[in-house]
C-alpha positions as CSV (number, residue, x, y, z in Angstrom):
1,X,-0.2,0.1,0.0
2,X,3.0,2.5,0.7
3,X,4.4,1.5,-2.5
4,X,1.4,2.8,-4.0
5,X,0.7,5.7,-2.3
6,X,4.4,7.3,-2.9
7,X,4.2,7.8,-6.6
8,X,0.5,9.3,-6.1
9,X,1.9,11.6,-3.6
10,X,5.0,12.8,-5.6
11,X,2.8,13.4,-8.9
12,X,0.3,15.2,-6.5
13,X,3.0,17.2,-5.4
14,X,4.4,17.9,-8.8
15,X,0.8,18.8,-10.0
16,X,0.1,21.4,-7.1
17,X,3.4,23.1,-7.9
18,X,2.5,23.3,-11.5
19,X,-0.6,25.1,-10.5
20,X,1.5,28.1,-8.8
21,X,2.3,31.6,-10.2
22,X,5.9,31.3,-8.4
23,X,8.7,32.2,-10.3
24,X,10.3,34.5,-13.1
25,X,7.9,35.4,-15.9
26,X,8.8,37.3,-19.4
27,X,7.4,38.4,-22.5
28,X,6.1,41.4,-24.7
29,X,2.9,43.5,-23.6
30,X,1.3,45.3,-26.5
31,X,-1.0,48.1,-26.5
32,X,-4.2,47.1,-27.9
33,X,-5.1,49.4,-30.6
34,X,-5.6,49.3,-34.3
35,X,-3.0,51.8,-35.4
36,X,0.0,50.9,-32.6
37,X,2.8,48.5,-32.9
38,X,3.6,50.1,-29.2
39,X,4.9,47.3,-27.0
40,X,6.4,46.9,-23.5
41,X,9.2,44.3,-22.6
42,X,7.9,42.9,-19.3
43,X,9.6,40.6,-16.4
44,X,7.9,39.8,-13.4
45,X,8.9,38.1,-10.1
46,X,6.4,36.6,-8.1
47,X,6.1,34.8,-4.7
48,X,2.7,33.4,-3.7
49,X,2.0,34.1,0.3
50,X,-1.1,32.5,2.1
51,X,-3.7,34.9,1.0
52,X,-2.0,37.0,-1.3
53,X,0.7,37.2,-4.0
54,X,3.5,39.9,-4.1
55,X,6.6,40.5,-6.1
56,X,8.2,42.7,-8.6
57,X,7.4,44.0,-12.2
58,X,10.1,45.6,-14.5
59,X,9.6,46.8,-17.8
60,X,11.2,48.5,-20.7
61,X,9.2,50.9,-23.1
62,X,10.8,53.6,-25.4
63,X,13.7,54.9,-23.6
64,X,12.3,54.2,-20.4
65,X,12.7,51.5,-17.8
66,X,10.5,50.8,-14.6
67,X,10.9,48.6,-11.6
68,X,8.1,48.5,-8.8
69,X,6.6,46.5,-6.5
70,X,3.1,44.6,-7.1
71,X,0.7,43.1,-4.9
72,X,-2.4,40.9,-5.6
73,X,-4.0,37.7,-5.1
74,X,-4.1,34.5,-7.1
75,X,-7.1,32.0,-7.3
76,X,-5.7,27.9,-7.7
77,X,-9.0,26.6,-8.5
78,X,-9.8,29.1,-11.3
79,X,-6.0,29.8,-12.0
80,X,-6.9,33.5,-12.3
81,X,-3.9,36.3,-11.3
82,X,-4.8,39.7,-10.4
83,X,-2.5,42.5,-9.5
84,X,-3.8,45.6,-8.6
85,X,-3.1,49.6,-8.9
86,X,0.2,49.1,-11.4
87,X,1.5,52.3,-13.1
88,X,2.0,51.5,-16.7
89,X,3.9,54.5,-18.9
90,X,1.3,55.8,-21.0
91,X,2.3,54.7,-24.8
92,X,1.2,58.1,-26.1
93,X,3.0,60.3,-23.7
94,X,5.8,62.5,-25.2
95,X,7.1,64.3,-22.5
96,X,10.0,61.9,-21.0
97,X,7.1,59.4,-20.9
98,X,6.2,60.9,-17.3
99,X,2.3,60.1,-17.6
100,X,1.2,57.0,-15.9
101,X,-1.8,54.9,-16.6
102,X,-3.2,53.2,-13.4
103,X,-4.1,49.8,-14.4
104,X,-4.9,46.2,-12.9
105,X,-3.4,43.0,-14.3
106,X,-5.5,40.2,-15.0
107,X,-4.2,37.1,-16.2
108,X,-4.8,33.2,-16.4
109,X,-2.4,30.2,-15.8
110,X,-2.0,27.4,-18.3
111,X,0.3,25.0,-18.0
112,X,1.0,22.3,-20.6
113,X,4.2,19.8,-20.9
114,X,6.0,22.2,-23.0
115,X,5.7,25.5,-20.8
116,X,3.5,27.5,-18.2
117,X,2.1,30.8,-19.5
118,X,0.2,33.8,-17.9
119,X,-2.1,34.9,-20.7
120,X,-4.1,38.1,-20.0
121,X,-4.1,42.2,-20.1
122,X,-3.1,45.1,-18.3
123,X,-6.8,47.0,-18.1
124,X,-7.1,50.6,-16.8
125,X,-9.1,51.7,-14.0
126,X,-12.5,52.9,-14.9
127,X,-11.9,56.4,-14.8
128,X,-9.3,56.0,-17.4
129,X,-11.1,53.8,-19.7
130,X,-11.2,56.1,-22.5
131,X,-7.5,57.3,-22.6
132,X,-5.6,54.2,-21.4
133,X,-6.1,51.0,-24.0
134,X,-5.8,47.5,-22.9
135,X,-2.3,46.2,-22.9
136,X,-2.3,42.5,-24.0
137,X,0.5,39.8,-22.9
138,X,1.6,36.2,-22.9
139,X,4.3,35.6,-20.5
140,X,6.5,32.5,-20.3
141,X,8.0,31.0,-17.0
142,X,11.6,30.8,-17.2
143,X,11.7,27.5,-15.3
144,X,16.1,27.7,-15.0
145,X,16.0,30.8,-12.7
146,X,12.8,30.1,-11.0
147,X,14.3,29.0,-7.9
148,X,13.0,29.7,-4.2
149,X,16.3,31.5,-3.3
150,X,16.5,33.6,-6.3
151,X,13.0,34.7,-5.9
152,X,13.6,35.4,-2.4
153,X,16.6,37.6,-2.7
154,X,15.3,39.4,-5.6
155,X,12.4,40.6,-3.7
156,X,14.6,41.3,-0.6
157,X,16.8,43.3,-2.6
158,X,14.6,45.3,-4.3
159,X,14.7,49.2,-4.8
160,X,12.3,51.1,-6.9
161,X,13.8,52.5,-10.3
162,X,12.4,54.8,-12.6
163,X,14.9,55.6,-15.2
164,X,15.1,57.6,-18.4
165,X,18.1,57.7,-21.2
166,X,18.1,61.1,-23.1
167,X,20.8,61.0,-25.9
168,X,23.6,63.4,-25.9
169,X,25.7,64.3,-28.9
170,X,28.5,61.7,-27.9
171,X,25.7,59.0,-28.2
172,X,25.2,60.0,-31.9
173,X,29.0,60.8,-33.0
174,X,31.7,58.1,-33.1
175,X,34.1,59.0,-30.5
176,X,37.7,57.9,-29.1
177,X,36.4,58.2,-25.4
178,X,33.3,57.0,-24.1
179,X,31.1,60.4,-22.6
180,X,28.3,58.8,-20.0
181,X,24.9,59.5,-21.2
182,X,22.9,61.8,-19.2
183,X,20.4,59.4,-17.0
184,X,17.3,60.6,-15.4
185,X,16.1,58.1,-12.6
186,X,13.5,59.9,-10.6
187,X,13.6,57.7,-7.4
188,X,17.7,58.1,-7.1
189,X,17.4,62.0,-7.9
190,X,14.7,62.8,-5.3
191,X,16.6,60.4,-3.0
192,X,19.8,62.6,-3.6
193,X,18.1,65.9,-2.6
194,X,17.3,64.5,0.9
195,X,20.9,63.8,1.8
196,X,23.3,66.2,3.1
197,X,26.2,67.5,0.8
198,X,29.3,66.8,2.5
199,X,32.3,68.5,0.9
200,X,35.3,66.1,0.8
201,X,37.9,68.2,-1.0
202,X,38.5,71.3,-3.4
203,X,40.7,71.2,-6.1
204,X,41.9,73.7,-8.8
205,X,42.3,72.5,-12.4
206,X,44.5,73.9,-15.4
207,X,42.0,72.4,-18.1
208,X,38.3,72.7,-18.9
209,X,38.1,69.1,-20.1
210,X,38.5,66.4,-17.1
211,X,38.9,62.8,-16.8
212,X,37.9,61.3,-13.6
213,X,38.4,57.4,-12.9
214,X,36.9,55.9,-9.8
215,X,37.7,52.8,-7.9
216,X,36.7,50.8,-4.8
217,X,39.2,52.2,-2.1
218,X,40.2,49.2,-0.2
219,X,38.6,45.8,0.1
220,X,36.2,44.8,-2.8
221,X,33.3,44.5,-1.0
222,X,30.1,45.3,-2.9
223,X,29.8,49.1,-2.8
224,X,27.4,50.3,-5.4
225,X,27.1,54.0,-6.0
226,X,25.6,56.6,-8.6
227,X,27.4,59.6,-9.9
228,X,26.2,63.4,-10.0
229,X,28.0,66.2,-11.8
230,X,26.3,69.5,-11.1
231,X,23.3,67.9,-9.5
232,X,22.6,66.0,-12.7
233,X,22.8,62.3,-12.7
234,X,25.3,60.7,-15.2
235,X,26.4,57.5,-13.6
236,X,23.7,55.2,-12.4
237,X,23.8,52.0,-9.7
238,X,27.8,51.4,-10.7
239,X,29.4,48.5,-8.6
240,X,33.2,49.4,-7.6
241,X,36.0,47.2,-8.2
242,X,39.8,47.4,-8.7
243,X,38.8,48.2,-12.5
244,X,38.5,52.0,-13.1
245,X,35.2,53.6,-13.9
246,X,36.1,56.2,-16.2
247,X,34.0,59.5,-16.8
248,X,35.0,62.6,-19.2
249,X,33.7,65.9,-18.2
250,X,33.5,69.3,-19.3
251,X,33.5,72.4,-16.8
252,X,30.7,74.8,-16.9
253,X,32.5,78.4,-16.8
254,X,29.1,79.8,-15.9
255,X,29.7,78.3,-12.4
256,X,32.0,79.4,-9.7
257,X,32.8,75.9,-9.4
258,X,31.9,72.2,-10.3
259,X,30.6,69.6,-8.3
260,X,31.1,65.9,-8.5
261,X,28.9,63.8,-6.0
262,X,29.1,60.0,-5.0
263,X,25.7,58.8,-3.8
264,X,25.8,55.5,-2.3
265,X,23.4,53.2,-3.4
266,X,24.3,50.4,-0.5
267,X,27.1,50.2,1.9
268,X,28.7,47.0,0.8
269,X,29.7,44.2,3.4
270,X,32.0,46.7,5.2
271,X,30.5,50.0,6.0
272,X,30.6,53.1,4.9
273,X,30.7,53.2,1.1
274,X,34.5,54.2,0.1
275,X,35.9,55.0,-3.2
276,X,39.1,56.4,-4.9
277,X,38.5,59.5,-7.1
278,X,41.3,60.4,-9.6
279,X,40.8,63.6,-11.2
280,X,43.2,64.3,-14.2
281,X,43.4,67.7,-15.9
282,X,46.4,66.8,-18.4
283,X,49.0,68.1,-16.6
284,X,48.1,67.0,-12.9
285,X,46.5,64.2,-10.9
286,X,44.7,64.3,-7.8
287,X,43.8,61.5,-5.7
288,X,40.8,62.0,-3.5
289,X,39.2,59.2,-1.2
290,X,35.5,59.5,-0.8
291,X,33.3,58.2,1.8
292,X,29.5,58.1,1.8
293,X,26.7,56.5,3.4
294,X,22.9,56.7,3.1
295,X,22.7,60.2,4.6
296,X,25.6,62.1,3.2
297,X,26.7,62.6,-0.4
298,X,30.5,62.8,-0.8
299,X,31.4,65.9,-3.0
300,X,34.5,67.4,-4.5
301,X,34.4,70.8,-5.8
302,X,36.5,71.7,-9.0
303,X,37.4,75.5,-9.7
304,X,39.5,76.2,-13.2
305,X,42.7,77.9,-12.3
306,X,42.4,81.8,-13.6
């Protein structure tokens, strides 16, 4: 009797797991209009709890990247997944894609021997029905990365992101050196303004064009930073190592001084977040050690010699 029950219980466990929306899901979401070919590249990480589902939804649309937390519920008997109040960038917005459509996600889990799929759509809230069209999708589970540890780690380390890339002249011309593109990240920029600016050093340089190299200062412990130049974000979410992060900047002659600030995305394994910044004006090198945490931004001021 025990021998008969064992395969039965094993099959029951496999069947129960196949009815779950747990894991990583990928796919395209397409705006449901006759004349539009706009689509969103979407990734979802879902973790069902006792009475609800939580997770992360990431998507790319045109020049925008968005990462948000989501919450809803899942009915195993009907295989219906619902996520609520998801802000989706309006497909027709033109001003940095800052207009959102508040939408709900509704999808049905379909399981076969070949794959597991979530088929459904993002649907606008009633008051936005006539301005925000339905966005349909068919997401596929990536079984290779849908592991318990990976999902829990992704959710525990989550940080909200709203990022827009704006091309500069350097992005459209062939150049010998790489100039970092201007980046807008609304979450990081807002947090940056809340932190205290700590002036670590002031230097005078002999050139309008500078080369700046940033390294981890000391033991490589997973420090991650963003870099601001004159209050504008130029490098976002970069991990510090023994290898240089190279930045080329041009001084703004209308300012009394120019500022480079290091914003700590984390504290690494050994707080605080530390870096070595080497500023080269073509004649001189300035080695500056920076230290920042989740309350302060390490800043250096740069002046052009008269």
